[in-house]
PDB file as gemmi writes it, atoms N, CA and C in Angstrom:
CRYST1    1.000    1.000    1.000  90.00  90.00  90.00 P 1                      
ATOM      1  N   MET A   1      29.724  -3.410   7.810  1.00  0.00           N  
ATOM      2  CA  MET A   1      29.091  -4.334   8.558  1.00  0.00           C  
ATOM      3  C   MET A   1      27.546  -3.890   8.751  1.00  0.00           C  
ATOM      4  N   SER A   2      26.736  -4.776   8.404  1.00  0.00           N  
ATOM      5  CA  SER A   2      25.131  -4.525   8.474  1.00  0.00           C  
ATOM      6  C   SER A   2      24.681  -4.988   9.776  1.00  0.00           C  
ATOM      7  N   ARG A   3      23.722  -4.228  10.344  1.00  0.00           N  
ATOM      8  CA  ARG A   3      23.138  -4.703  11.523  1.00  0.00           C  
ATOM      9  C   ARG A   3      21.802  -5.065  11.302  1.00  0.00           C  
ATOM     10  N   GLU A   4      21.335  -6.181  12.017  1.00  0.00           N  
ATOM     11  CA  GLU A   4      20.038  -6.639  11.929  1.00  0.00           C  
ATOM     12  C   GLU A   4      18.955  -5.630  12.422  1.00  0.00           C  
ATOM     13  N   ARG A   5      17.836  -5.596  11.850  1.00  0.00           N  
ATOM     14  CA  ARG A   5      16.775  -4.815  12.233  1.00  0.00           C  
ATOM     15  C   ARG A   5      15.581  -5.632  12.597  1.00  0.00           C  
ATOM     16  N   ALA A   6      14.738  -5.271  13.529  1.00  0.00           N  
ATOM     17  CA  ALA A   6      13.570  -6.001  13.906  1.00  0.00           C  
ATOM     18  C   ALA A   6      12.391  -5.160  13.633  1.00  0.00           C  
ATOM     19  N   THR A   7      11.355  -5.950  12.883  1.00  0.00           N  
ATOM     20  CA  THR A   7      10.133  -5.311  12.557  1.00  0.00           C  
ATOM     21  C   THR A   7       9.060  -6.130  13.228  1.00  0.00           C  
ATOM     22  N   ASP A   8       8.176  -5.426  13.966  1.00  0.00           N  
ATOM     23  CA  ASP A   8       7.069  -6.150  14.540  1.00  0.00           C  
ATOM     24  C   ASP A   8       5.798  -6.088  13.554  1.00  0.00           C  
ATOM     25  N   ILE A   9       5.063  -7.202  13.458  1.00  0.00           N  
ATOM     26  CA  ILE A   9       3.861  -7.186  12.731  1.00  0.00           C  
ATOM     27  C   ILE A   9       2.754  -7.126  13.790  1.00  0.00           C  
ATOM     28  N   VAL A  10       1.933  -6.025  13.600  1.00  0.00           N  
ATOM     29  CA  VAL A  10       0.880  -5.632  14.508  1.00  0.00           C  
ATOM     30  C   VAL A  10      -0.392  -5.869  14.097  1.00  0.00           C  
ATOM     31  N   ALA A  11      -1.372  -6.332  15.054  1.00  0.00           N  
ATOM     32  CA  ALA A  11      -2.774  -6.597  14.706  1.00  0.00           C  
ATOM     33  C   ALA A  11      -3.491  -5.292  14.138  1.00  0.00           C  
ATOM     34  N   GLU A  12      -4.203  -5.360  13.183  1.00  0.00           N  
ATOM     35  CA  GLU A  12      -4.953  -4.131  12.730  1.00  0.00           C  
ATOM     36  C   GLU A  12      -6.415  -4.043  13.245  1.00  0.00           C  
ATOM     37  N   MET A  13      -6.899  -5.152  13.857  1.00  0.00           N  
ATOM     38  CA  MET A  13      -8.306  -5.197  14.516  1.00  0.00           C  
ATOM     39  C   MET A  13      -8.349  -6.279  15.453  1.00  0.00           C  
ATOM     40  N   VAL A  14      -9.387  -6.314  16.129  1.00  0.00           N  
ATOM     41  CA  VAL A  14      -9.781  -7.454  17.086  1.00  0.00           C  
ATOM     42  C   VAL A  14     -10.049  -8.619  16.180  1.00  0.00           C  
ATOM     43  N   ALA A  15      -9.485  -9.817  16.524  1.00  0.00           N  
ATOM     44  CA  ALA A  15      -9.744 -10.972  15.900  1.00  0.00           C  
ATOM     45  C   ALA A  15      -9.191 -12.191  16.701  1.00  0.00           C  
ATOM     46  N   ASN A  16      -9.579 -13.397  16.179  1.00  0.00           N  
ATOM     47  CA  ASN A  16      -9.235 -14.639  16.724  1.00  0.00           C  
ATOM     48  C   ASN A  16      -7.999 -15.173  15.824  1.00  0.00           C  
ATOM     49  N   VAL A  17      -6.957 -15.751  16.413  1.00  0.00           N  
ATOM     50  CA  VAL A  17      -5.877 -16.500  15.635  1.00  0.00           C  
ATOM     51  C   VAL A  17      -6.476 -17.850  15.294  1.00  0.00           C  
ATOM     52  N   ILE A  18      -6.480 -18.155  14.038  1.00  0.00           N  
ATOM     53  CA  ILE A  18      -6.997 -19.400  13.694  1.00  0.00           C  
ATOM     54  C   ILE A  18      -5.892 -20.270  12.885  1.00  0.00           C  
ATOM     55  N   ALA A  19      -4.779 -19.750  12.682  1.00  0.00           N  
ATOM     56  CA  ALA A  19      -3.760 -20.534  12.116  1.00  0.00           C  
ATOM     57  C   ALA A  19      -2.420 -19.730  12.201  1.00  0.00           C  
ATOM     58  N   VAL A  20      -1.399 -20.419  12.539  1.00  0.00           N  
ATOM     59  CA  VAL A  20      -0.038 -19.746  12.584  1.00  0.00           C  
ATOM     60  C   VAL A  20       0.865 -20.593  11.486  1.00  0.00           C  
ATOM     61  N   SER A  21       1.232 -19.878  10.456  1.00  0.00           N  
ATOM     62  CA  SER A  21       1.901 -20.595   9.270  1.00  0.00           C  
ATOM     63  C   SER A  21       3.375 -20.758   9.384  1.00  0.00           C  
ATOM     64  N   VAL A  22       3.875 -19.990  10.384  1.00  0.00           N  
ATOM     65  CA  VAL A  22       5.434 -20.031  10.463  1.00  0.00           C  
ATOM     66  C   VAL A  22       5.844 -20.505  11.938  1.00  0.00           C  
ATOM     67  N   GLU A  23       7.343 -20.773  11.908  1.00  0.00           N  
ATOM     68  CA  GLU A  23       7.766 -21.157  13.240  1.00  0.00           C  
ATOM     69  C   GLU A  23       9.064 -20.129  13.422  1.00  0.00           C  
ATOM     70  N   VAL A  24       9.497 -20.038  14.691  1.00  0.00           N  
ATOM     71  CA  VAL A  24      10.667 -19.181  14.900  1.00  0.00           C  
ATOM     72  C   VAL A  24      11.894 -19.901  14.119  1.00  0.00           C  
ATOM     73  N   GLY A  25      12.495 -18.919  13.501  1.00  0.00           N  
ATOM     74  CA  GLY A  25      13.490 -19.336  12.673  1.00  0.00           C  
ATOM     75  C   GLY A  25      13.386 -19.466  11.105  1.00  0.00           C  
ATOM     76  N   ASP A  26      12.102 -19.622  10.819  1.00  0.00           N  
ATOM     77  CA  ASP A  26      11.625 -19.738   9.482  1.00  0.00           C  
ATOM     78  C   ASP A  26      12.051 -18.350   8.662  1.00  0.00           C  
ATOM     79  N   THR A  27      12.363 -18.693   7.417  1.00  0.00           N  
ATOM     80  CA  THR A  27      12.699 -17.473   6.459  1.00  0.00           C  
ATOM     81  C   THR A  27      11.528 -17.083   5.667  1.00  0.00           C  
ATOM     82  N   VAL A  28      11.104 -15.883   5.613  1.00  0.00           N  
ATOM     83  CA  VAL A  28       9.920 -15.366   4.912  1.00  0.00           C  
ATOM     84  C   VAL A  28      10.299 -14.324   3.928  1.00  0.00           C  
ATOM     85  N   ALA A  29       9.571 -14.289   2.765  1.00  0.00           N  
ATOM     86  CA  ALA A  29       9.694 -13.188   1.700  1.00  0.00           C  
ATOM     87  C   ALA A  29       8.425 -12.284   1.896  1.00  0.00           C  
ATOM     88  N   ALA A  30       8.700 -10.997   1.303  1.00  0.00           N  
ATOM     89  CA  ALA A  30       7.607 -10.031   1.351  1.00  0.00           C  
ATOM     90  C   ALA A  30       6.425 -10.686   0.738  1.00  0.00           C  
ATOM     91  N   GLY A  31       5.255 -10.456   1.263  1.00  0.00           N  
ATOM     92  CA  GLY A  31       4.044 -11.073   0.894  1.00  0.00           C  
ATOM     93  C   GLY A  31       3.661 -12.419   1.353  1.00  0.00           C  
ATOM     94  N   ASP A  32       4.489 -13.056   2.070  1.00  0.00           N  
ATOM     95  CA  ASP A  32       4.201 -14.284   2.594  1.00  0.00           C  
ATOM     96  C   ASP A  32       3.108 -14.311   3.657  1.00  0.00           C  
ATOM     97  N   GLN A  33       2.300 -15.183   3.782  1.00  0.00           N  
ATOM     98  CA  GLN A  33       1.226 -15.350   4.702  1.00  0.00           C  
ATOM     99  C   GLN A  33       1.925 -15.974   6.056  1.00  0.00           C  
ATOM    100  N   VAL A  34       1.847 -15.364   7.179  1.00  0.00           N  
ATOM    101  CA  VAL A  34       2.392 -15.827   8.411  1.00  0.00           C  
ATOM    102  C   VAL A  34       1.349 -16.150   9.406  1.00  0.00           C  
ATOM    103  N   LEU A  35       0.101 -15.628   9.368  1.00  0.00           N  
ATOM    104  CA  LEU A  35      -0.946 -15.990  10.312  1.00  0.00           C  
ATOM    105  C   LEU A  35      -2.184 -15.847   9.587  1.00  0.00           C  
ATOM    106  N   LEU A  36      -3.153 -16.538  10.117  1.00  0.00           N  
ATOM    107  CA  LEU A  36      -4.596 -16.390   9.462  1.00  0.00           C  
ATOM    108  C   LEU A  36      -5.550 -16.112  10.667  1.00  0.00           C  
ATOM    109  N   LEU A  37      -6.198 -14.860  10.621  1.00  0.00           N  
ATOM    110  CA  LEU A  37      -7.173 -14.490  11.592  1.00  0.00           C  
ATOM    111  C   LEU A  37      -8.541 -14.674  11.171  1.00  0.00           C  
ATOM    112  N   GLU A  38      -9.478 -14.485  12.194  1.00  0.00           N  
ATOM    113  CA  GLU A  38     -10.919 -14.589  12.013  1.00  0.00           C  
ATOM    114  C   GLU A  38     -11.492 -13.318  12.647  1.00  0.00           C  
ATOM    115  N   SER A  39     -12.295 -12.646  12.054  1.00  0.00           N  
ATOM    116  CA  SER A  39     -13.005 -11.557  12.614  1.00  0.00           C  
ATOM    117  C   SER A  39     -14.345 -11.353  11.927  1.00  0.00           C  
ATOM    118  N   MET A  40     -15.446 -11.377  12.624  1.00  0.00           N  
ATOM    119  CA  MET A  40     -16.779 -11.153  12.022  1.00  0.00           C  
ATOM    120  C   MET A  40     -17.039 -12.170  11.032  1.00  0.00           C  
ATOM    121  N   LYS A  41     -16.642 -13.380  11.156  1.00  0.00           N  
ATOM    122  CA  LYS A  41     -16.942 -14.500  10.368  1.00  0.00           C  
ATOM    123  C   LYS A  41     -16.144 -14.419   8.961  1.00  0.00           C  
ATOM    124  N   MET A  42     -15.050 -13.589   8.917  1.00  0.00           N  
ATOM    125  CA  MET A  42     -14.304 -13.545   7.714  1.00  0.00           C  
ATOM    126  C   MET A  42     -12.941 -13.896   8.072  1.00  0.00           C  
ATOM    127  N   GLU A  43     -12.233 -14.612   7.270  1.00  0.00           N  
ATOM    128  CA  GLU A  43     -10.719 -14.956   7.351  1.00  0.00           C  
ATOM    129  C   GLU A  43     -10.036 -13.880   6.864  1.00  0.00           C  
ATOM    130  N   ILE A  44      -8.961 -13.526   7.593  1.00  0.00           N  
ATOM    131  CA  ILE A  44      -7.995 -12.429   7.211  1.00  0.00           C  
ATOM    132  C   ILE A  44      -6.687 -12.854   7.269  1.00  0.00           C  
ATOM    133  N   PRO A  45      -5.930 -12.970   6.104  1.00  0.00           N  
ATOM    134  CA  PRO A  45      -4.552 -13.550   6.131  1.00  0.00           C  
ATOM    135  C   PRO A  45      -3.646 -12.313   6.594  1.00  0.00           C  
ATOM    136  N   VAL A  46      -2.647 -12.681   7.328  1.00  0.00           N  
ATOM    137  CA  VAL A  46      -1.587 -11.581   7.812  1.00  0.00           C  
ATOM    138  C   VAL A  46      -0.337 -11.919   6.913  1.00  0.00           C  
ATOM    139  N   LEU A  47      -0.023 -10.810   6.106  1.00  0.00           N  
ATOM    140  CA  LEU A  47       1.139 -11.027   5.202  1.00  0.00           C  
ATOM    141  C   LEU A  47       2.241 -10.091   5.687  1.00  0.00           C  
ATOM    142  N   THR A  48       3.465 -10.555   5.301  1.00  0.00           N  
ATOM    143  CA  THR A  48       4.655  -9.855   5.586  1.00  0.00           C  
ATOM    144  C   THR A  48       4.879  -8.593   4.697  1.00  0.00           C  
ATOM    145  N   ASP A  49       5.467  -7.534   5.104  1.00  0.00           N  
ATOM    146  CA  ASP A  49       5.645  -6.356   4.309  1.00  0.00           C  
ATOM    147  C   ASP A  49       7.133  -6.600   3.665  1.00  0.00           C  
ATOM    148  N   GLN A  50       7.918  -7.231   4.387  1.00  0.00           N  
ATOM    149  CA  GLN A  50       9.338  -7.475   3.893  1.00  0.00           C  
ATOM    150  C   GLN A  50       9.795  -8.836   4.349  1.00  0.00           C  
ATOM    151  N   GLY A  51      10.935  -9.168   3.605  1.00  0.00           N  
ATOM    152  CA  GLY A  51      11.412 -10.578   3.922  1.00  0.00           C  
ATOM    153  C   GLY A  51      12.342 -10.481   5.257  1.00  0.00           C  
ATOM    154  N   GLY A  52      12.638 -11.683   5.701  1.00  0.00           N  
ATOM    155  CA  GLY A  52      13.547 -11.957   6.760  1.00  0.00           C  
ATOM    156  C   GLY A  52      13.434 -13.152   7.565  1.00  0.00           C  
ATOM    157  N   ARG A  53      13.739 -13.216   8.920  1.00  0.00           N  
ATOM    158  CA  ARG A  53      13.734 -14.404   9.630  1.00  0.00           C  
ATOM    159  C   ARG A  53      12.768 -14.216  10.820  1.00  0.00           C  
ATOM    160  N   ILE A  54      11.868 -15.175  11.083  1.00  0.00           N  
ATOM    161  CA  ILE A  54      10.920 -15.066  12.237  1.00  0.00           C  
ATOM    162  C   ILE A  54      11.689 -15.120  13.437  1.00  0.00           C  
ATOM    163  N   ASP A  55      11.680 -14.148  14.361  1.00  0.00           N  
ATOM    164  CA  ASP A  55      12.458 -14.051  15.516  1.00  0.00           C  
ATOM    165  C   ASP A  55      11.603 -14.506  16.707  1.00  0.00           C  
ATOM    166  N   LYS A  56      10.382 -13.917  16.708  1.00  0.00           N  
ATOM    167  CA  LYS A  56       9.452 -14.274  18.048  1.00  0.00           C  
ATOM    168  C   LYS A  56       8.029 -14.436  17.379  1.00  0.00           C  
ATOM    169  N   ILE A  57       7.352 -15.288  18.005  1.00  0.00           N  
ATOM    170  CA  ILE A  57       5.974 -15.358  17.592  1.00  0.00           C  
ATOM    171  C   ILE A  57       5.107 -15.153  19.018  1.00  0.00           C  
ATOM    172  N   ARG A  58       4.296 -14.253  18.979  1.00  0.00           N  
ATOM    173  CA  ARG A  58       3.719 -13.861  20.363  1.00  0.00           C  
ATOM    174  C   ARG A  58       2.313 -14.206  20.528  1.00  0.00           C  
ATOM    175  N   VAL A  59       1.709 -14.926  19.485  1.00  0.00           N  
ATOM    176  CA  VAL A  59       0.353 -15.461  19.507  1.00  0.00           C  
ATOM    177  C   VAL A  59       0.421 -16.943  19.268  1.00  0.00           C  
ATOM    178  N   GLY A  60      -0.814 -17.579  19.451  1.00  0.00           N  
ATOM    179  CA  GLY A  60      -1.070 -18.836  19.230  1.00  0.00           C  
ATOM    180  C   GLY A  60      -2.448 -19.107  18.730  1.00  0.00           C  
ATOM    181  N   VAL A  61      -2.731 -20.228  18.102  1.00  0.00           N  
ATOM    182  CA  VAL A  61      -4.041 -20.585  17.664  1.00  0.00           C  
ATOM    183  C   VAL A  61      -5.146 -20.433  18.810  1.00  0.00           C  
ATOM    184  N   GLY A  62      -6.182 -19.757  18.624  1.00  0.00           N  
ATOM    185  CA  GLY A  62      -7.118 -19.662  19.649  1.00  0.00           C  
ATOM    186  C   GLY A  62      -7.070 -18.382  20.362  1.00  0.00           C  
ATOM    187  N   ASP A  63      -6.005 -17.650  20.409  1.00  0.00           N  
ATOM    188  CA  ASP A  63      -5.902 -16.523  20.996  1.00  0.00           C  
ATOM    189  C   ASP A  63      -6.811 -15.382  20.426  1.00  0.00           C  
ATOM    190  N   VAL A  64      -7.278 -14.576  21.302  1.00  0.00           N  
ATOM    191  CA  VAL A  64      -8.056 -13.471  20.914  1.00  0.00           C  
ATOM    192  C   VAL A  64      -7.028 -12.199  20.977  1.00  0.00           C  
ATOM    193  N   ILE A  65      -6.913 -11.485  19.892  1.00  0.00           N  
ATOM    194  CA  ILE A  65      -6.014 -10.393  19.841  1.00  0.00           C  
ATOM    195  C   ILE A  65      -6.656  -9.061  19.758  1.00  0.00           C  
ATOM    196  N   GLN A  66      -6.110  -8.079  20.092  1.00  0.00           N  
ATOM    197  CA  GLN A  66      -6.700  -6.762  20.159  1.00  0.00           C  
ATOM    198  C   GLN A  66      -5.920  -5.825  19.154  1.00  0.00           C  
ATOM    199  N   GLU A  67      -6.579  -4.794  18.598  1.00  0.00           N  
ATOM    200  CA  GLU A  67      -5.901  -4.003  17.789  1.00  0.00           C  
ATOM    201  C   GLU A  67      -4.650  -3.260  18.429  1.00  0.00           C  
ATOM    202  N   GLY A  68      -3.540  -3.419  17.683  1.00  0.00           N  
ATOM    203  CA  GLY A  68      -2.220  -2.905  18.221  1.00  0.00           C  
ATOM    204  C   GLY A  68      -1.358  -3.976  18.973  1.00  0.00           C  
ATOM    205  N   ASP A  69      -1.963  -5.074  19.174  1.00  0.00           N  
ATOM    206  CA  ASP A  69      -1.142  -6.118  19.716  1.00  0.00           C  
ATOM    207  C   ASP A  69       0.087  -6.674  18.741  1.00  0.00           C  
ATOM    208  N   ILE A  70       1.160  -6.854  19.316  1.00  0.00           N  
ATOM    209  CA  ILE A  70       2.252  -7.434  18.498  1.00  0.00           C  
ATOM    210  C   ILE A  70       2.065  -8.878  18.301  1.00  0.00           C  
ATOM    211  N   LEU A  71       2.010  -9.254  17.022  1.00  0.00           N  
ATOM    212  CA  LEU A  71       1.817 -10.697  16.654  1.00  0.00           C  
ATOM    213  C   LEU A  71       3.038 -11.291  16.564  1.00  0.00           C  
ATOM    214  N   LEU A  72       3.919 -10.846  15.815  1.00  0.00           N  
ATOM    215  CA  LEU A  72       5.319 -11.541  15.664  1.00  0.00           C  
ATOM    216  C   LEU A  72       6.359 -10.611  15.274  1.00  0.00           C  
ATOM    217  N   THR A  73       7.661 -10.914  15.469  1.00  0.00           N  
ATOM    218  CA  THR A  73       8.765 -10.041  15.077  1.00  0.00           C  
ATOM    219  C   THR A  73       9.621 -10.726  14.071  1.00  0.00           C  
ATOM    220  N   ILE A  74       9.921  -9.987  13.016  1.00  0.00           N  
ATOM    221  CA  ILE A  74      10.769 -10.433  11.847  1.00  0.00           C  
ATOM    222  C   ILE A  74      12.135  -9.715  12.043  1.00  0.00           C  
ATOM    223  N   ILE A  75      13.259 -10.355  11.892  1.00  0.00           N  
ATOM    224  CA  ILE A  75      14.566  -9.859  11.837  1.00  0.00           C  
ATOM    225  C   ILE A  75      15.047  -9.920  10.389  1.00  0.00           C  
ATOM    226  N   HIS A  76      15.558  -8.706   9.936  1.00  0.00           N  
ATOM    227  CA  HIS A  76      15.956  -8.570   8.550  1.00  0.00           C  
ATOM    228  C   HIS A  76      17.321  -7.549   8.474  1.00  0.00           C  
TER     229      HIS A  76                                                      
END                                                                             
């Protein structure tokens, strides 16, 4: 019997959230874009490292995030 594991996607820098590409319950594959951030006038896509199901989204469009903030959680 396998157990689900949760993986948090964490902000690597201070940025603004300009798009959320997924909803809770969506299935994603490794490499899928889940968020789009803006920092220093550059757009930065946030990609998944592994596939799974979106469990929690902790940010929304217009939020200012800090380095180390948890952006969303994936169950796999």
